[in-house]
C-alpha positions in Angstrom: -27.0 -29.5 23.8 -25.3 -29.0 27.2 -27.0 -30.3 30.3 -28.6 -27.4 32.3 -28.5 -29.4 35.5 -24.8 -30.2 35.1 -24.1 -26.5 34.3 -26.0 -25.3 37.4 -23.9 -27.6 39.6 -20.7 -26.9 37.8 -21.2 -23.1 38.0 -21.0 -23.2 41.8 -18.0 -25.6 41.8 -16.2 -23.5 39.1 -16.9 -20.2 40.9 -15.5 -21.6 44.1 -12.4 -23.1 42.6 -11.6 -20.1 40.3 -12.5 -17.6 43.1 -15.1 -15.7 40.9 -18.7 -14.8 41.4 -21.1 -17.4 40.0 -22.7 -14.8 37.8 -19.3 -14.5 36.0 -19.6 -18.1 34.9 -21.3 -18.7 31.6 -21.1 -21.4 29.0 -18.6 -19.3 26.9 -16.1 -18.7 29.8 -12.6 -19.7 28.9 -9.1 -19.1 30.3 -9.1 -15.9 28.2 -12.2 -14.5 30.0 -11.5 -15.8 33.6 -8.2 -14.3 34.8 -7.7 -16.8 37.6 -8.1 -19.9 35.3 -4.6 -21.5 35.2 -3.4 -25.0 35.1 -3.3 -25.5 38.9 -6.9 -24.3 39.3 -8.0 -26.5 36.4 -6.5 -29.5 38.2 -8.4 -28.5 41.3 -11.5 -28.1 39.2 -11.1 -31.6 37.8 -10.7 -33.1 41.3 -13.7 -31.2 42.5 -15.8 -32.3 39.6 -14.7 -35.9 39.9 -15.8 -35.9 43.5 -19.1 -33.9 43.0 -20.2 -35.9 40.0 -18.7 -39.3 41.0 -16.8 -39.6 37.7 -13.2 -40.2 36.7 -11.7 -38.0 34.0 -8.8 -39.2 31.8 -6.0 -37.0 30.6 -7.5 -36.7 27.1 -10.8 -35.5 28.5 -9.0 -33.0 30.8 -7.0 -31.6 27.8 -10.4 -31.0 26.1 -11.7 -28.9 29.0 -10.9 -25.5 27.5 -14.2 -23.7 28.2 -17.1 -24.1 30.6 -19.2 -25.5 27.7 -16.6 -28.2 27.0 -16.4 -29.1 30.7 -20.2 -29.4 30.9 -20.2 -31.6 27.7 -17.4 -33.8 29.1 -19.2 -34.3 32.4 -22.5 -34.8 30.8 -21.0 -37.5 28.6 -19.8 -39.4 31.7 -23.1 -39.4 33.5 
């Protein structure tokens, strides 16, 4: 089950990086549902998450970050 505290913090970071309203960010958000989600913004999101959560993400983990749910699960697994 995804970590609610991680999601709450990630939602604000994600909204800022992707330039969307926080209420547009839910667990099912993907590049198909967030128009601004592209590879450059994903890289910026990864950097912001590494800083905010004091973690380091490897390329395999980043490749798996294809939805907000998968991002929350990846971060939760590192904490």
